[in-house]
C-alpha positions, -999 to +999 in steps of 0.1 A: +567-317+744+549-314+778+522-289+782+523-262+809+501-283+832+523-314+828+557-299+833+585-324+841+596-325+877+631-316+887+652-338+911+639-317+940+603-323+932+593-288+920+584-282+884+613-276+860+614-242+843+592-241+811+614-238+780+588-243+753+575-220+726+560-187+735+523-183+731+509-163+702+499-135+726+534-132+740+549-131+705+524-106+692+530-082+721+568-085+717+565-079+679+544-048+684+567-034+711+597-041+689+582-022+660+573+008+682+609+008+696+623+008+661+601+037+651+611+058+681+648+050+674+644+063+638+627+095+650+654+102+676+683+095+653+669+118+626+655+147+647+673+144+680+662+128+712+643+158+726+615+183+719+626+219+720+593+233+732+584+232+769+546+234+769+529+201+764+502+216+741+531+229+719+550+196+720+522+176+705+522+195+671+561+195+672+561+157+675+534+154+649+555+175+625+585+152+631+564+121+623+549+138+592+584+146+580+596+111+587+566+097+567+574+119+538+611+108+538+600+072+540+576+076+511+602+094+490+626+065+494+601+038+484+603+026+448+572+029+427+559-006+417+546-012+383+528-044+374+544-062+344+523-085+322 
C-alpha cells in the first residue's frame, strides 16, 4: 500500500484519490460524533425533539432533567452482574 506521500499517479499525471485506511484521529472523531448523535436521538425519541421553556436559563435545567431521567431508565434496564466462582 502506498503512503500518502507516494500516491500512485493517474493517467493524466495528477495523484489518484487516496483510498486507504482512515487515520486513528479520523476514526476516533467519527466514533465520538456517532456516539453523541446516538445519544441525542435517544433523548429526542423519548422526550420529544424540543424544549418547552423559552428562556435559556430555564432550558438548561430542563435538559439536565431529561438526561437524568434517561440515565435512570438506562440504569434500571441494566442487569446486575454477580461474579460466579
